[in-house]
N, C-alpha and C positions, 0 to 999 in steps of 0.2 A: 504494499500499498504507498501510495507516497504522500499523504498526508504529511504539512509542516507542522512546527509544534505549534503554531498560532491557532492553526487549524483544529488541530485536537485539543487544544484548549477550549474551543466554542461550539466543538461538540460537546464536550463532555459538560457546557453549563448551558447550553441550549435544546440539544436533542436527544442526551444519554436519557432511555426508564431510570429513572428514580425510584428510589423506597419511600416510603413515608418518613425518612427521615431525610430526604435532600439528596442521597447516597447514591451514586451510578449503580447499577442492578445487573448493568450488561455492559459489553465492553465496544469499540468503535465495531472491529469485525461482526459482533452477532448484531450493532444496529444494521450494517448495512446487508446483512442476512434476513436478519428478521422483514424490510422492503424488501427485499427480489422474492423473499418466499410467499409473501402475503399478497404481491402483486401476480406472480407468476401463476398462483391461483384462479385467478380468472379465467384461461383457456379451459381449463375443464367443464364451464359453462357454456362452452362450443364444440368442445370434444375431450370425451370421458375419458379416450386415451392417451391423452396427450402428456410430452415428457416433460412434468413440471420440472423436473428438477432439474434437468438439464438446461430449463430455461431459467431458472431460477440461480446458476450458477453463469450463465451469461446477462443477466442484468447485474448480478453484484458485482462481475469483471469490469463492466461497462461502470458501475458507479466510483469502485476503488481505483481501478485507472483513470478516475475524473475527465474523462470520457466526455460523458453526461450527469446531469446530476437533475433531479424533482425539484418541486417547489417544496418550502420547508414543510408544511403540512403534513406530507406526505413521508418525510424523512421524521418528522417526531411521531407519525400518529398511524403508521401503516401497522397493521398483526397487532395492533395493540387495543385494547377496551373504545375508545373514544371513536379510531377508525374514520376521524371527519381529513380528506385528503386535499379538499381545494382548496386555492389559493383568495378566489374572488368570486363575490355577489354582489348581484343585482337584485333588489328589491323595489316593487313600485311602493309610490305614497301617493293614494288617491285621495279623494276633498271631500272627507266625510269626518268626524271628531273619531270614531269605530276604525277604520281603515288608515288613518292616523299613526292610531296607537296599537295596532297588529305589525304595523310596521317596526313600531317601536321594541316589543316584544319579540318579533322575529329577529330583527338586528343583533337584542341582548342574547338569541338562544346562539347567533352567528361567530359573537366576537368569543362568546364562552369556548366554542368546539375551534376557536384559532385562524375562524376567516376574518378576510375585513369585506367593506360593502360601500357599495354606490346606489346612490338615490337621485331621482329628479323630481325638483319639489315642481316643478312646473304645471303640473297639474291644480296644484293648489290655488284659490281667488285670492287675490288682492289683500292686506290689509284695509280695512274701513270696509271692505264689502258688506253687502247684510247677508243675515244664515237667518231666512223663512224659520227653521223649526224650530228657535229657539227667539229670535225678534232681537237678536244680539247681531255683532258685528266681527266678522274675519279677523283673525288678528295675521294672519301673512304669512308667506313662507319662511323668511328669516326669522321668526318669532318660533316657530315649531323646529328647526333646525337646533337651535335650543336646547327644545328637549330632548332631542336626537344625542345631542352634545352630551346633555347632564346624564343619561343612559350608558352612552359610550364610557364616562366617567368610572358609572361603579361598576362594570363589567371588565376581568381581567380576561384577557383573550388568554384561553387554556390554564387560567393560574400563572401567566407567565410576564402579560403585556396588555397594555391599552388596546381595542381596537380602532382601527384608522376606517378614517371613512371619505366618502368623495361626493359632495353636495353640487349638484348642476341646477342651473336656471336657466331658461329660454333667453336669450337679447329681448325675445319681444314680449316680456310679462311684466305687468306695468311696477309689479317691485323691484322692476332689475337695477333701478341706481341704490334702492337699501341694501341690493344683495352683494354689489359691486364693493361698496364702500363697508361691509357688516364685520369685516377681521381688521378694517382699518383704523378704526374706534374704539372696539372691544375686544375684549377679550375672552369670550366664552364661548365662542365658536372654534376650542384651539383643538378642537381631536377632527378636523376636517382638512382635508384638500379642496378648493374651492374651484371651480373651472364654468364659464360662463359658456351656453351652447349656442355655436354662432352660427347662422344661416346665408346661403349664398346670397338672398338677398339681402342682409346687412350687409355685407359686406360690399355690395355693388354700390350699395347706397353710401357708404363709408369714402366708395374711390369717386363717385359723382357729387359727393356732398350736401346727401337730400336728407330731408328726415323720412322715418319710417312709423309704421303702424306699433303699438299696443296693444296688445289681445287681452282680455278678460279669459281665463282658460274653463269659467263656467260658463259665463252666457255667450261667447265665441264672439264679443262683438270688439270693437274696436272702441279704444275707451282715452285715448289719447297716441300724441307721437311727441318725437325725439324726435335732437338730428344726430344721424347716424354717427359723425366724425368725432362729434362731441362726446358721445356713448363711447365710443373706440378710444376715444383718449383718455376718458377718465379710466378705463379698463388697463391702460398703458399705464398712467400713470401710480397708479396704483400695484401694479406688478414691479414696477421701476422701484418704489419703494418698501414691499415688504415681499415680493417673490409671489403676490397672488392679488385676482385671480389668474387661472390658464386661461385658458382658449380650446374649446371641442370645436371642430364643425361640423356639425348635424348631420345636414346632410351627407354631406362623404359616409359618414356611419351607417346611414340608411341608404346609399346605392352600392354600399356591399353587405348587407344584410340579407343572408341568404334563403329565409323563410318570410319577406315580406308582407306575406299574406296572413300570417300568424302576429305579427305585430310590429309597432315599431321600436326602435333603438333609441332612448333619451338619457342613459348612461355609459356610465363605464365602471371599474372596479377603481381602488383609490389613486392608483397610478393612471391611469387614462389611458392605459395601453390595450385594455379588452370591453369593447362595447359587447353586453349584453342586453339579451331581452329580461323582460321581468321576472324573476324568481330561475334564470340562468346562473351556473355557475362554472367556472373553466380550471382546467387542472393542466399545470404549467410546468417546465420543465426545457433546459439549456445545454446545449452544447459548449464542449471546450474549445474554441477553435486554435488555439495552443497547441491542442493534443491530434488535431490534425494538418500537423505538417511532416514534412519527413528533409532529410538532406538531401540536395540536389547535386547532379554533377559538378558545379562549379565550387564544391563547397559552401555553398549560402544555404536558403531552405525554399521550399516549393510547396503548395496550397494538394494536399494527399486527399484528391477528390472519390476514389477509391475506397478510401475508409472515411470517410465523410459519408457518401450514400451509403456502408452499411451502418454508421452510427443512427443516423438520420431514419432508417430502417427499426433497427431496435426500439430507437426511441416512440414514435409513434406508438408500436408495439405495444411498452410498458405504456404510453400513456392513454392508449383505448382501454390499457383492463382495470386502471385506476378505477375510469367511470366506473367499471361494474362491482368495485370491489370496494368505492365507495361508499361510507355511513352517511350519510348528506343529516345535516341538521335539521331540515323539513320534509315531509312526504310534497307539497308543492314542488321544491326544489329538485327532488327526485326525480319526478316525472318530466318538469321542463331541461333537465341535464339532459336527459336519456332520451329525450325527445330529436335532437339537435347533435346530440355527442360533442358538443365541441373542442378539441382542444390546442393547446398554445407553445407549440415547440419553438425556442426561439435560440438567440445565442450569448457567449459571453467571450471576453478572452479578444475580442476585435482589436483593440488597439496593440496589445500586449502582441496578437500576429502581425498587426505592421508593423512595430519594431522590429521584430525576427525579419520579416522579407525588406528591411530596408525601405521601407515605403510610408513619406508622410502622410498622418493621418488629413492634414487641412493642404490636401495636394486631389488632383483631378485624378491619378492614378488609384488614389485610395477609395476616391468615390466612385471609381468605375468597379473596382474588386467588390464593394459593397452590394453594387448592383449582381455582380456576378454570383458571389456567393449565396447573396439570400435567392436567387432567382432559382438557383442548383437546389437550392434546400425546397422550397417551398414545393420546385417539381416532385424533386424526391419523397418526401410526405404526401403529395396528393395519390403519387402511384401509388404509397406502402396503404394506404385509406382504400384504396380501390380493392387492390389484394386482396385486404381482411374483409369486404364487404363481398367478395367472392364464397366467401366461407361462412363467414359471420351474418351478412346484411345489410343492407347500408341504411342508413340512421332512418327513424320512422319517420320524418317528415321531410325525407327527402323528393316525395312526388309532387309535392307542392312546392319546392323550391327552384330557385334558379338554374339549379343543375339538372332537371326534370328533363330526361330525354338523352342525359350523356350517360357514361357508363357510369354505376352506380357509386355511392364514397360512405362509405363508413362513418365519416367526421364530418359536419358542414363547414370548418375551420378548421385546420391543421397550424397554423402560425403567428406565432404572438411575441413580439421581442418585448421584455417585460424588466423590471431592476432586478440584478442579482446581487443585490449587496453581499447578503450574507453567503449565498452558495458562491459568488466569486472569492469569496473568503477561502471558502471551505479547499476550492478551486486552485487556488495561490495564482491568479491571474485579475486580469482589469475587468469591470463591470461592465456586461452589456455590451451596448457600442459608444460607449461613451470613453473621452480619448484619458488619460490617464491622468488624475488629478494632479498630480506634484510625485516626482519622483525621488525626491530625499524629506524623511521627516525628522526631528532629531525632538525625542521624548525624554522629559523630565521624569526620574522615578527618583529613589528614595536620598538622603542623604546628600542633597544636590549632585546624582550623579547625572551626566546625561548619557541615551541610547538615540545611535544614528540607525535609523531605515534607511535602506536604499535598496530603486528597483533589482530585482534581480539583473532584469535585461541590461540596463545601462552598467550598471556595476560589473557584469561577467566581458562587454563591450571596454568601459574604462579598463579594466584588470589586462584584455588583451593587446589593448594599444600600447601598455606602460603610461596611463593616466590617471589612475585613481591614488588617491589620497585622502586621507581624512578631514584634513583643511581643506581642499577641494571638496568633499561632501558638504562641509558645513558653510563652504560658501554660495554651492546650490541651494540650501537649504533655507538662507540669510532672504535672496534671491525669490524663492518662489519657482524660479526658471534656470534654465541654461541658456537660454537666449541671450545673454547679453555677458555671458563670460567666455572672452580671449583664451583662457587655455583651455578651454574645450574647442577640437575644432571645427568647421563648417561644417563637414559632412554627416558629423555626429548632432549638431544643434538643429541643422535638417530635417534630421526624422524625429528627436527625441524632445517633441512639442508635448506642452501639457495643457489642460484643458483653456486656462486663460491667454495662451498663446495663438489659439485656434481663434480665427475672427467669428464673430456670428454668422455670416454668410455660410462658412463650412459647416461649423453645425449644424445649420437648416438644411444644407446640400448632403450631408451625410444621413439627417434621419429621412429624408423624402429619397432617398437613394435605397434604403431599406424598406420604404416604407408601400414604395412600388411595385415589391414582390413579397408582400406580406397580410396575409388574410386580415388579419386584425387592424391593430395597431403596432406604432412602436415608443416605447417609453424611454424620454430621453429630457437632459435639461441643458437647455442651452446659459452657460454659463460663463455672466460678464465680469470686468474688471469694475471695480468700484467706481471708475472714471466716465463709466458708459452715461450715456444721457437717454434721457424720455425718446429721443426722434430714433436712437438705438433701439430700442425696444419696440416701437412702433413699425421701425423695419423689416423685425424679427417679424412680426408679426402677418406683415404681408406679405415675405416672402412664403412662408409658411403656405399662407392662403395660395399663393401664385405656385407653388411647385407638389402643391398635392400633397400634404400634411395633414392628416386627421387631427392632431392635438399640437396643442405647442405649451411645456413651462419653461420658465427663465426663473434665473437668481443673480441677482447682482452683489456680488461680491461685498458684504460689512452693512446691507442694506436693512436689515433689520434692526431693532435697539440694540437688542445683544451679539454679535458676532458670532454667527456658527460656526466656521471656521476661517481662522487665519494661517496664512502660509507666509513663513518667515524666520527672525532669529524667536528662538525661545528664551534663552538664559543671552541676557544684553551685556557681555563682560564690559564693553567699553564703558559703563555705568561704573565701572571702580574705581576710573579716572577724573567723575563729574565734578564740580567745586564739591566743597563741600555744603554751602549753603545754599538752599534753595531760589529757586528762579521766581518774580514776583509773580502771585497766585499759583504756586506748585507746593502740593502737602507732603511733607516727609515724617516719618515716623520718628516720634522720639526715640534715644538708645536705651536696649535693653539695661534696668537698675542691675548693680550687682545682687543686688539680696530683694530676693522678694517673700510673698508669706500666700499659702493657700491649702487648698484641699484636693484629693482624689478621690473622688468616687467610680465606686463600679456601676456600668449599667447594662442589663441585659439588652441586647441585640438579638436577632431573629437569627447571627451564626454564631453566638458565642456571647464572651465580655467585652466591653469595650471600657477601659480605663481613665477617665478623664479628669486631667487634671486643670487646675483655675485658679492663676497666682495673681495678685497684688501685690502695689506698692501705694506710697502716701496720696498718689496720684489718683488710684482706681487699680481696677481689673487693668493688667498688662499683657498678658499670654496667656496661651491655651496649650497643654500637648495633651494626644492621645495614645492611646498603647493597646492593643488587641490581644486578648487570649490565646491558649492553643487553639481555639478550637478555629481561628482562622480569620474570618470577615475583609476588610477590604480598609489594609493598615494606609496603604497609601493616598487613599483619597479622605480617610477620617484625619491623616496627619497635614495633606493638601489646606484643608477645610481647616484648621489648629491655626496653622503659619497664617489665613490669609484673615483669618478672625485675629491672631495676637497684630498685625500688621495693622489693621483697620484701628484697634483700641489704642494703642499707640498712637495712631493719626489723630484721634480728637474727638472720631466716628462711637457717635453712643450706642450704647448697650441697646438701648431698645429698637434702632437702626437695624444693629447687626440680627436681632432676635426675630423684626419680622421676615428677613431674609429664610433664617435658616429654621426659624417653626414650622412644625407638622409636613416638614421634606419625606415621602414614604419610600420604605424601600419594601419591595415584594417580599423579601423574606426572612422583616418582622411582622408586615401587615398582617398577613397569613398564619401566627402561629397566636396561640392565648397567653398576656398575662404579661405582656410585653410591657416595661415602662415607656416606653420611646416608639416613635416609629421609622426611625432609620438613623444611624450615628450623627450626622448634623443635627436630630431632633434632641439626640442624646445629649450633646455638645450644648446645645441653646438652653436645656435645661439647668445645665450643673453651673452654666454661667445664668445667670438668673437665679438659680437660688443663691449664690454669691453677692450676685449685684445686689438683689434685697436685702442681705444680710447687710453690707456696708451702708445701705441708704439708709437701715432703721438702727445702725450704729450695732447690730447685734455683732460678737464676738465670729469671728466667722472660723474659729477650731473647735467652736461647741457646736456647730449645725450636728441637727439630725440626721441620720443617712433615709431618711422616711421618704416614700416615692417623690420624685419630682415633682412643684404643681404644673399646669398649664403654664405655656410658654409667651401666652395669646395674652396679651394686654388690652384686649378691646373687648371680648365676650367670655361666656362660663362654658365654653365648647371646649371638651378635650382636645388636645390637640393633633391627634387619633384623624379629626374630622377635616382640618382642613383640607382646601383643595392639594392638588399634587402641582406640582409645577409643570407645564408642557414643554416638550422641546422644543417650540417656540420661543419659550423665554429664556434656555441655557444658552450659554456658551461653550459647552462639551457635552460630550455624552452621558444624559444619565445615571449611567449603570457603571460605567467606568472610569469617568473624566477625561476623557482622551478627544480630539477632537472628533466633528461630525462632517461627513462630505455632503454636497445637494449633488445627485446624480439619479438619472432614471426617474426622474419625477417624484424622489426620495427624499429621505435622510438617512444615511449610514454612517455608523461608525467601524473601523476597518480593523481598530483595534481587538475589541470584544464580540464584534457583531451584530448589535443592535440596531436593529432596523425599525423607523417608523412604518411602513408599511408593509414588509413581507417578512 
């Protein structure tokens, strides 16, 4: 097995079956045998004499050789009691109170099973509309989105993470302006990705500067008009400032709707790449393109199309079997999914493949290869689906589909390009069809030690050319790119481009190239530099429209209130030589006093004990230390929290301000257990700080503090800290689970360190 140490750690944390104490009860090899065995069993439904033992080994080898990996729910749940294997679902939201809350309930069940959900709120009547049955007025789509958001907040996906949602509203809905603005001014729709459903008519009106009609979905009457160019500019402005909303071209989704007589496609899954009819789900998987290369006669690499074809055939067989062994969370989903039997085979490692082939991502050659590869994959996948249909039958709605009259297909759709953040971490390759985000990272670990992580293909190239050095790697990390480092030859710089080196035009050209030969859609993020203008975003949206994309997601570096990912220096060594006196307006922490006094309290957390030391001098609390017990815990995170708190305290920041940031933060390992004194390591730190702070304010000797359970650190209410709202990914500057940096890619957010993903 070719798994890296990081991949093994992620598998152990997120995928291996665990006992009641949270300890793994299977090995990595047993995990892949469990998945392969469970999926192979589906062959018996079509042939009682099928050689499932041989098929199990075929599937096992394909996964452990990292040639293909299915979506995370399949790895987590196949062969286990939950048995829910789908990644994404779309649920209908109809215009009645009963149907709305039925959708809320169904979404909760899906999130509990480990899936993500997409919704169109376009059928809900606008805010202020009369409700004849009650004599009241409708509260509108945005109001009900908050209800869905709160329900999501309360349910953990399979006990490990919050559910992800996609919220879509048609651009001609009367409440569209409120929808576009709903995450700009509010922080209560934090569990949703948002996209505006764009029509071709609207885009033509944008180009011509014309007004367009707003249509009440309940009465179908025109209730007003808006200027299309102004609405488009508002979408652009909000995306420029915060990355949302994205846009989805609804007419294009339905142009490729295989069964248009059955229903209209109104929504996608949380990342925008899987359009689905109401109650449909989709099973996804990705081929690692790095494994589809072979050495050429010239000593470089070339695409091994024979191996790629073989892998596609095995992968489609695998995904079709998933449909049959899947335990769906709702009977309506079971029925709808099996009526069309949609699968979504995609790819990962494309950027790494280009590096090994010596082709720049931002080149015509790279775009041409994307078209060629995806055309080959989709053609091979459809041919495999036709072969399966000969022995298993076509999908039940084939006779009323757009394929009627052609050779029968087992699956209504075969290909999707999904985000592969966690999967690509397991496969040690680049994510989806994204360019490499950064080639060198520097991480701070304990005791101020710095760990340099270098893209293995770049490292191998530099070593082969006699250019590799730690000093050079630090320089690359500091600049975030190779492009302005003269020590690196031009031919290397030309190929090793990162996400911010790629122009927005090439981002969209690459997305369009893959979209041209993908049944469903392509999940991709156009990463802008911070200096990008609103006009740059507008041009990308218009280019995506003109080149045939089905949707667009953008992110401008540093655009959100708290930066999600910074590329550059981690430790600023030159700071040591800075003047001792702060510049005007600059805040510097006072020196640590030589003698301090304080207490150490043992706090029970979900993974053992955390010892929190809070020290003070004549000026008040001045430092905090933490230490974990033998059971483990998150020592680097709690130490980082303590260090930052200490600096803030000695810089004059009030305890109340600090406590407001720490209180009530929740850790899954803590909130799932009974009898906890706190909800997380930061919450434990806050409780001890509060205890010492209160004692100092009241003149009570700190040394005599009783070790009773610490009180709530909330100074404004009577609720226990555990009830405080969990901070959202959008509000964090780092991974909420490991503290490392997050990346925007594939329409999602991913931590390349621990495998945390907002979406999958």
